[in-house]
N, CA, C and O of each residue as an XYZ file, in Angstrom:
644
protein
N      14.939     24.398    112.015
C      15.056     25.262    113.202
C      14.008     26.379    113.153
O      13.722     26.998    114.178
N      13.436     26.641    111.978
C      12.429     27.692    111.850
C      11.218     27.416    112.742
O      10.636     28.336    113.317
N      10.844     26.131    112.850
C       9.701     25.799    113.696
C      10.017     26.048    115.166
O       9.159     26.521    115.912
N      11.226     25.736    115.585
C      11.632     25.997    116.961
C      11.660     27.500    117.226
O      11.210     27.953    118.278
N      12.184     28.273    116.282
C      12.197     29.735    116.418
C      10.772     30.260    116.619
O      10.512     31.074    117.504
N       9.871     29.781    115.788
C       8.483     30.226    115.860
C       7.847     29.827    117.190
O       7.158     30.629    117.820
N       8.080     28.597    117.610
C       7.518     28.079    118.856
C       7.977     28.908    120.054
O       7.166     29.308    120.890
N       9.271     29.158    120.129
C       9.807     29.925    121.256
C       9.329     31.366    121.218
O       9.012     31.938    122.260
N       9.274     31.959    120.038
C       8.797     33.332    119.929
C       7.313     33.455    120.255
O       6.882     34.470    120.801
N       6.532     32.436    119.927
C       5.117     32.460    120.311
C       4.979     32.466    121.832
O       4.160     33.199    122.387
N       5.782     31.647    122.495
C       5.725     31.614    123.961
C       6.236     32.927    124.565
O       5.690     33.405    125.560
N       7.268     33.502    123.973
C       7.759     34.787    124.461
C       6.689     35.861    124.294
O       6.473     36.672    125.195
N       6.023     35.866    123.145
C       4.949     36.838    122.916
C       3.822     36.649    123.932
O       3.255     37.625    124.423
N       3.503     35.405    124.243
C       2.477     35.147    125.252
C       2.861     35.713    126.607
O       2.015     36.230    127.337
N       4.147     35.612    126.940
C       4.593     36.153    128.231
C       4.523     37.672    128.242
O       4.231     38.277    129.274
N       4.791     38.286    127.101
C       4.687     39.752    126.997
C       3.245     40.177    127.271
O       2.992     41.104    128.041
N       2.325     39.498    126.639
C       0.906     39.798    126.822
C       0.481     39.573    128.278
O      -0.216     40.405    128.858
N       0.899     38.455    128.861
C       0.537     38.147    130.248
C       1.070     39.205    131.204
O       0.361     39.639    132.112
N       2.316     39.620    131.002
C       2.903     40.625    131.901
C       2.213     41.977    131.768
O       2.075     42.700    132.755
N       1.782     42.324    130.573
C       1.017     43.566    130.395
C      -0.283     43.507    131.196
O      -0.623     44.444    131.918
N      -0.997     42.401    131.059
C      -2.278     42.242    131.748
C      -2.093     42.223    133.267
O      -2.825     42.888    134.001
N      -1.120     41.464    133.719
C      -0.848     41.382    135.158
C      -0.444     42.747    135.706
O      -0.878     43.134    136.791
N       0.380     43.471    134.965
C       0.798     44.803    135.384
C      -0.387     45.746    135.562
O      -0.418     46.549    136.495
N      -1.356     45.643    134.662
C      -2.572     46.455    134.778
C      -3.295     46.165    136.086
O      -3.667     47.088    136.811
N      -3.495     44.885    136.391
C      -4.216     44.511    137.604
C      -3.423     44.883    138.855
O      -3.996     45.339    139.845
N      -2.116     44.691    138.810
C      -1.285     45.046    139.970
C      -1.364     46.537    140.246
O      -1.462     46.950    141.401
N      -1.321     47.349    139.198
C      -1.389     48.806    139.359
C      -2.786     49.245    139.806
O      -2.925     50.093    140.687
N      -3.813     48.661    139.192
C      -5.194     49.047    139.513
C      -5.554     48.732    140.969
O      -6.443     49.364    141.541
N      -4.871     47.767    141.560
C      -5.206     47.350    142.926
C      -4.007     47.460    143.864
O      -3.874     46.710    144.831
N      -3.138     48.424    143.544
C      -1.947     48.654    144.363
C      -2.372     48.976    145.803
O      -3.319     49.729    146.029
N      -1.655     48.393    146.767
C      -1.966     48.627    148.171
C      -3.069     47.721    148.702
O      -3.421     47.802    149.879
N      -3.618     46.862    147.850
C      -4.663     45.924    148.248
C      -4.105     44.499    148.144
O      -3.108     44.278    147.458
N      -4.726     43.549    148.806
C      -4.265     42.160    148.679
C      -4.233     41.679    147.217
O      -3.322     40.949    146.826
N      -5.222     42.084    146.416
C      -5.255     41.675    145.018
C      -4.057     42.249    144.254
O      -3.488     41.574    143.395
N      -3.684     43.466    144.559
C      -2.511     44.071    143.930
C      -1.233     43.334    144.296
O      -0.369     43.117    143.446
N      -1.114     42.952    145.555
C       0.065     42.195    146.001
C       0.112     40.824    145.331
O       1.185     40.356    144.949
N      -1.038     40.184    145.188
C      -1.108     38.901    144.497
C      -0.593     39.042    143.065
O       0.230     38.243    142.617
N      -1.077     40.054    142.351
C      -0.647     40.236    140.964
C       0.822     40.649    140.872
O       1.509     40.259    139.928
N       1.308     41.423    141.825
C       2.737     41.791    141.816
C       3.601     40.545    141.997
O       4.652     40.422    141.368
N       3.163     39.624    142.850
C       3.884     38.358    143.052
C       3.877     37.536    141.754
O       4.906     36.992    141.355
N       2.718     37.450    141.104
C       2.615     36.730    139.826
C       3.527     37.364    138.780
O       4.202     36.668    138.020
N       3.535     38.681    138.755
C       4.346     39.406    137.777
C       5.830     39.064    137.938
O       6.524     38.827    136.949
N       6.308     39.039    139.167
C       7.722     38.737    139.419
C       8.067     37.320    138.968
O       9.124     37.098    138.377
N       7.190     36.366    139.241
C       7.460     34.977    138.874
C       7.417     34.777    137.362
O       8.255     34.070    136.802
N       6.461     35.386    136.715
C       6.353     35.233    135.262
C       7.487     35.975    134.559
O       7.975     35.521    133.524
N       7.905     37.100    135.106
C       9.051     37.827    134.537
C      10.314     36.976    134.651
O      11.113     36.939    133.715
N      10.506     36.295    135.775
C      11.678     35.425    135.943
C      11.650     34.291    134.918
O      12.688     33.932    134.362
N      10.470     33.729    134.666
C      10.353     32.665    133.670
C      10.576     33.208    132.255
O      11.158     32.534    131.406
N      10.110     34.422    132.018
C      10.351     35.058    130.718
C      11.854     35.250    130.506
O      12.366     35.005    129.414
N      12.549     35.683    131.542
C      14.006     35.836    131.448
C      14.665     34.498    131.142
O      15.607     34.439    130.352
N      14.184     33.429    131.757
C      14.734     32.096    131.506
C      14.485     31.701    130.049
O      15.366     31.137    129.400
N      13.297     31.993    129.536
C      12.993     31.693    128.136
C      13.924     32.469    127.206
O      14.402     31.933    126.206
N      14.173     33.718    127.537
C      15.113     34.508    126.717
C      16.518     33.896    126.759
O      17.220     33.884    125.748
N      16.926     33.391    127.920
C      18.222     32.703    128.032
C      18.252     31.471    127.122
O      19.237     31.232    126.424
N      17.174     30.699    127.135
C      17.074     29.513    126.285
C      17.197     29.917    124.817
O      17.917     29.288    124.041
N      16.486     30.968    124.459
C      16.525     31.431    123.067
C      17.942     31.840    122.662
O      18.400     31.515    121.567
N      18.630     32.553    123.554
C      20.025     32.939    123.270
C      20.912     31.708    123.130
O      21.759     31.648    122.239
N      20.718     30.728    124.008
C      21.510     29.495    123.952
C      21.332     28.777    122.619
O      22.253     28.125    122.126
N      20.157     28.902    122.047
C      19.856     28.230    120.783
C      20.098     29.132    119.568
O      19.938     28.697    118.427
N      20.483     30.382    119.814
C      20.701     31.310    118.708
C      19.406     31.773    118.049
O      19.393     32.122    116.869
N      18.317     31.774    118.818
C      17.013     32.194    118.298
C      16.845     33.685    118.534
O      16.945     34.162    119.665
N      16.591     34.411    117.463
C      16.391     35.858    117.555
C      14.958     36.160    117.982
O      14.010     35.537    117.503
N      14.815     37.123    118.889
C      13.482     37.530    119.333
C      12.752     38.249    118.212
O      13.332     39.077    117.509
N      11.478     37.925    118.051
C      10.637     38.581    117.058
C       9.948     39.781    117.707
O       8.985     39.628    118.457
N      10.447     40.953    117.410
C       9.836     42.168    117.956
C       8.430     42.355    117.399
O       7.562     42.909    118.073
N       8.203     41.894    116.165
C       6.882     41.998    115.560
C       5.857     41.166    116.345
O       4.750     41.632    116.616
N       6.231     39.946    116.703
C       5.311     39.116    117.497
C       5.074     39.720    118.867
O       3.955     39.676    119.378
N       6.105     40.280    119.464
C       5.943     40.892    120.781
C       5.017     42.113    120.693
O       4.182     42.332    121.570
N       5.175     42.901    119.628
C       4.298     44.066    119.445
C       2.864     43.611    119.216
O       1.927     44.228    119.723
N       2.692     42.540    118.460
C       1.352     41.998    118.235
C       0.724     41.508    119.527
O      -0.465     41.724    119.764
N       1.515     40.849    120.364
C       1.015     40.369    121.655
C       0.633     41.540    122.554
O      -0.372     41.488    123.263
N       1.446     42.597    122.519
C       1.156     43.790    123.316
C      -0.183     44.385    122.877
O      -1.027     44.723    123.707
N      -0.362     44.508    121.564
C      -1.610     45.079    121.036
C      -2.804     44.173    121.342
O      -3.878     44.657    121.700
N      -2.616     42.877    121.204
C      -3.705     41.938    121.487
C      -4.134     42.022    122.949
O      -5.318     41.901    123.264
N      -3.168     42.228    123.837
C      -3.511     42.364    125.263
C      -4.388     43.581    125.476
O      -5.329     43.531    126.268
N      -4.098     44.681    124.782
C      -4.904     45.897    124.940
C      -6.344     45.645    124.490
O      -7.287     46.086    125.146
N      -6.511     44.943    123.378
C      -7.857     44.613    122.895
C      -8.538     43.668    123.895
O      -9.709     43.850    124.228
N      -7.805     42.670    124.364
C      -8.356     41.737    125.344
C      -8.747     42.428    126.639
O      -9.766     42.101    127.247
N      -7.925     43.389    127.056
C      -8.235     44.108    128.289
C      -9.514     44.919    128.134
O     -10.298     45.030    129.077
N      -9.729     45.484    126.953
C     -10.966     46.226    126.712
C     -12.172     45.302    126.896
O     -13.186     45.704    127.467
N     -12.058     44.072    126.415
C     -13.127     43.089    126.595
C     -13.340     42.786    128.069
O     -14.476     42.670    128.528
N     -12.241     42.657    128.813
C     -12.356     42.393    130.240
C     -12.979     43.568    130.979
O     -13.713     43.381    131.949
N     -12.684     44.782    130.519
C     -13.254     45.963    131.167
C     -14.766     45.997    130.957
O     -15.511     46.441    131.831
N     -15.210     45.528    129.796
C     -16.649     45.448    129.555
C     -17.264     44.445    130.533
O     -18.353     44.668    131.061
N     -16.551     43.334    130.768
C     -17.016     42.336    131.736
C     -16.926     42.894    133.152
O     -17.682     42.493    134.037
N     -15.995     43.822    133.357
C     -15.824     44.459    134.660
C     -14.495     44.108    135.269
O     -14.162     42.929    135.392
N     -13.711     45.126    135.662
C     -12.422     44.826    136.291
C     -12.420     45.187    137.770
O     -11.369     45.463    138.349
N     -13.618     45.182    138.384
C     -13.675     45.346    139.825
C     -13.076     44.099    140.464
O     -13.052     43.032    139.850
N     -12.593     44.233    141.700
C     -11.838     43.132    142.291
C     -12.615     41.826    142.449
O     -12.001     40.774    142.627
N     -13.915     41.862    142.390
C     -14.668     40.633    142.615
C     -15.583     40.300    141.442
O     -16.611     39.645    141.618
N     -15.208     40.752    140.239
C     -16.099     40.582    139.113
C     -15.631     39.585    138.074
O     -14.610     38.914    138.222
N     -16.420     39.519    137.018
C     -16.165     38.596    135.929
C     -14.832     38.865    135.246
O     -14.149     37.928    134.832
N     -14.454     40.131    135.124
C     -13.170     40.451    134.502
C     -12.001     39.795    135.221
O     -11.068     39.308    134.582
N     -12.051     39.781    136.548
C     -10.997     39.136    137.337
C     -10.996     37.634    137.091
O      -9.938     37.039    136.885
N     -12.160     37.025    137.110
C     -12.248     35.579    136.897
C     -11.703     35.218    135.514
O     -10.937     34.264    135.380
N     -12.090     35.969    134.497
C     -11.610     35.689    133.141
C     -10.103     35.921    133.022
O      -9.411     35.177    132.327
N      -9.601     36.941    133.691
C      -8.157     37.197    133.691
C      -7.414     36.022    134.302
O      -6.425     35.548    133.742
N      -7.884     35.551    135.445
C      -7.221     34.432    136.126
C      -7.292     33.155    135.299
O      -6.326     32.394    135.243
N      -8.434     32.919    134.658
C      -8.544     31.737    133.801
C      -7.573     31.825    132.629
O      -6.938     30.833    132.271
N      -7.455     33.003    132.035
C      -6.508     33.189    130.932
C      -5.078     32.964    131.376
O      -4.287     32.359    130.653
N      -4.741     33.451    132.566
C      -3.389     33.245    133.084
C      -3.106     31.765    133.323
O      -2.013     31.282    133.022
N      -4.081     31.051    133.858
C      -3.900     29.615    134.081
C      -3.638     28.910    132.751
O      -2.758     28.052    132.669
N      -4.391     29.261    131.716
C      -4.178     28.633    130.411
C      -2.792     28.956    129.867
O      -2.116     28.084    129.320
N      -2.370     30.205    130.017
C      -1.042     30.590    129.544
C       0.070     29.874    130.288
O       1.048     29.439    129.680
N      -0.070     29.751    131.586
C       0.962     29.080    132.392
C       0.970     27.580    132.102
O       2.029     26.952    132.122
N      -0.201     27.002    131.834
C      -0.237     25.594    131.423
C       0.544     25.428    130.117
O       1.258     24.440    129.943
N       0.409     26.387    129.205
C       1.187     26.356    127.970
C       2.674     26.463    128.241
O       3.478     25.788    127.597
N       3.043     27.311    129.194
C       4.453     27.453    129.566
C       4.986     26.144    130.135
O       6.111     25.747    129.830
N       4.196     25.482    130.947
C       4.610     24.193    131.500
C       4.853     23.191    130.371
O       5.818     22.428    130.411
N       3.978     23.195    129.367
C       4.157     22.316    128.213
C       5.402     22.684    127.410
O       6.073     21.807    126.866
N       5.711     23.972    127.335
C       6.943     24.419    126.674
C       8.152     23.803    127.358
O       9.016     23.224    126.700
N       8.214     23.929    128.686
C       9.358     23.382    129.422
C       9.452     21.870    129.222
O      10.546     21.326    129.077
N       8.304     21.196    129.215
C       8.293     19.746    129.007
C       8.802     19.401    127.608
O       9.573     18.455    127.444
N       8.377     20.162    126.605
C       8.819     19.918    125.227
C      10.322     20.122    125.093
O      11.005     19.340    124.432
N      10.835     21.173    125.721
C      12.273     21.431    125.640
C      13.070     20.337    126.350
O      14.149     19.959    125.894
N      12.544     19.831    127.457
C      13.207     18.727    128.154
C      13.236     17.485    127.266
O      14.251     16.794    127.188
N      12.121     17.207    126.602
C      12.024     16.021    125.751
C      12.905     16.129    124.514
O      13.382     15.115    124.004
N      13.129     17.356    124.025
C      13.942     17.552    122.821
C      15.405     17.187    123.056
O      16.121     16.819    122.125
N      15.837     17.293    124.303
C      17.224     16.947    124.683
C      18.262     17.626    123.772
O      19.199     16.990    123.290
N      18.068     18.914    123.556
C      19.022     19.676    122.750
C      20.295     19.888    123.560
O      20.226     20.343    124.702
N      21.456     19.568    122.992
C      22.701     19.668    123.767
C      22.988     21.088    124.264
O      23.634     21.255    125.298
N      22.521     22.104    123.550
C      22.754     23.490    123.973
C      22.001     23.820    125.265
O      22.291     24.822    125.918
N      21.042     22.979    125.627
C      20.197     23.270    126.796
C      20.481     22.335    127.972
O      19.662     22.225    128.885
N      21.617     21.670    127.957
C      21.946     20.717    129.021
C      21.971     21.343    130.414
O      21.705     20.645    131.393
N      22.277     22.615    130.535
C      22.382     23.249    131.844
C      21.057     23.700    132.437
O      21.032     24.237    133.544
N      19.967     23.495    131.731
C      18.665     23.975    132.206
C      17.931     22.867    132.946
O      17.923     21.712    132.520
N      17.312     23.242    134.065
C      16.542     22.292    134.858
C      15.066     22.439    134.486
O      14.309     23.143    135.154
N      14.679     21.765    133.414
C      13.309     21.889    132.925
C      12.298     21.243    133.866
O      11.131     21.633    133.883
N      12.731     20.268    134.640
C      11.837     19.662    135.641
C      11.452     20.720    136.686
O      10.289     20.829    137.076
N      12.435     21.482    137.124
C      12.173     22.543    138.102
C      11.276     23.624    137.500
O      10.380     24.133    138.174
N      11.506     23.970    136.259
C      10.670     24.980    135.603
C       9.227     24.493    135.478
O       8.292     25.278    135.635
N       9.046     23.208    135.198
C       7.692     22.644    135.146
C       7.041     22.688    136.526
O       5.858     23.007    136.648
N       7.804     22.370    137.553
C       7.281     22.397    138.924
C       6.850     23.809    139.303
O       5.792     24.005    139.900
N       7.681     24.793    138.950
C       7.337     26.193    139.236
C       6.063     26.602    138.511
O       5.219     27.296    139.077
N       5.924     26.174    137.264
C       4.704     26.493    136.511
C       3.485     25.885    137.205
O       2.445     26.534    137.319
N       3.613     24.652    137.665
C       2.498     24.008    138.360
C       2.147     24.757    139.644
O       0.968     24.920    139.961
N       3.145     25.207    140.376
C       2.883     26.000    141.585
C       2.146     27.293    141.234
O       1.231     27.698    141.950
N       2.540     27.938    140.139
C       1.866     29.161    139.716
C       0.408     28.871    139.367
O      -0.484     29.636    139.735
N       0.167     27.777    138.664
C      -1.206     27.398    138.310
C      -2.029     27.200    139.581
O      -3.149     27.700    139.679
N      -1.485     26.486    140.539
C      -2.221     26.209    141.778
C      -2.506     27.486    142.561
O      -3.593     27.643    143.116
N      -1.547     28.388    142.610
C      -1.737     29.659    143.329
C      -2.813     30.505    142.658
O      -3.670     31.079    143.331
N      -2.765     30.578    141.343
C      -3.759     31.376    140.613
C      -5.130     30.718    140.692
O      -6.147     31.406    140.787
N      -5.162     29.389    140.653
C      -6.447     28.690    140.770
C      -7.094     28.955    142.130
O      -8.314     29.100    142.208
N      -6.315     29.019    143.180
C      -6.874     29.331    144.505
C      -7.489     30.730    144.494
O      -8.571     30.939    145.042
N      -6.807     31.675    143.879
C      -7.339     33.043    143.788
C      -8.578     33.077    142.897
O      -9.530     33.805    143.179
N      -8.563     32.293    141.828
C      -9.719     32.240    140.919
C     -10.943     31.691    141.644
O     -12.043     32.225    141.498
N     -10.758     30.637    142.419
C     -11.891     30.060    143.140
C     -12.442     31.031    144.179
O     -13.652     31.096    144.396
N     -11.556     31.780    144.815
C     -12.016     32.806    145.761
C     -12.849     33.847    145.016
O     -13.913     34.257    145.482
N     -12.350     34.268    143.851
C     -13.057     35.285    143.063
C     -14.390     34.759    142.535
O     -15.385     35.483    142.510
N     -14.404     33.491    142.111
C     -15.654     32.890    141.627
C     -16.678     32.856    142.758
O     -17.834     33.238    142.574
N     -16.247     32.400    143.913
C     -17.155     32.330    145.055
C     -17.728     33.707    145.378
O     -18.931     33.859    145.586
N     -16.860     34.695    145.418
C     -17.312     36.055    145.743
C     -18.231     36.596    144.661
O     -19.228     37.252    144.959
N     -17.894     36.320    143.391
C     -18.715     36.826    142.293
C     -20.105     36.223    142.334
O     -21.095     36.927    142.132
N     -20.189     34.931    142.593
C     -21.485     34.254    142.555
C     -22.310     34.421    143.817
O     -23.539     34.374    143.765
N     -21.637     34.618    144.973
C     -22.377     34.683    146.231
C     -22.313     36.057    146.904
O     -23.143     36.373    147.757
N     -21.332     36.864    146.521
C     -21.149     38.149    147.164
C     -20.355     38.041    148.462
O     -20.057     39.054    149.095
N     -20.014     36.827    148.856
C     -19.285     36.603    150.107
C     -17.826     36.284    149.798
O     -17.525     35.549    148.857
N     -16.930     36.843    150.596
C     -15.507     36.595    150.437
C     -15.132     35.389    151.286
O     -15.326     35.411    152.502
N     -14.596     34.331    150.667
C     -14.225     33.105    151.379
C     -13.072     33.312    152.337
O     -12.913     32.546    153.288
N     -12.257     34.344    152.103
C     -11.068     34.519    152.946
C     -11.419     35.159    154.280
O     -10.555     35.278    155.149
N     -12.660     35.569    154.459
C     -13.034     36.218    155.721
C     -13.669     35.227    156.662
O     -14.049     35.589    157.776
């Protein structure tokens, strides 16, 4: 069970890091379409994080505060790198942030798939197919925003206009 504990805590730590990063972008662009986009992402990822915590409780897995603190600190270092790239709404920092989020959500989708395949009796009440579908929707939504940002970054023109 130690491997399962580690696996779930790694995913929880990833969600902590993602929510920190998303919160930064939502706050930095509050009142703008980009801020609303990130606030929407934040709500969806927070709901999935809550579901992961429910799964962990169902399995008797204790949350690793050390891993969560490490993820929080790693996000701060990562954000500094993004700031060097630029965190203006149409810059490289945004594109890299969106790409990182897509990778993280793809990992979350794989988590849900792994838990479905494990067929643990304690998790019979969870709809992992629905959680995978939600993750895919999040990936598609973020990818659309990423492509808009890439287009604007490379051409200077906003595709949504």
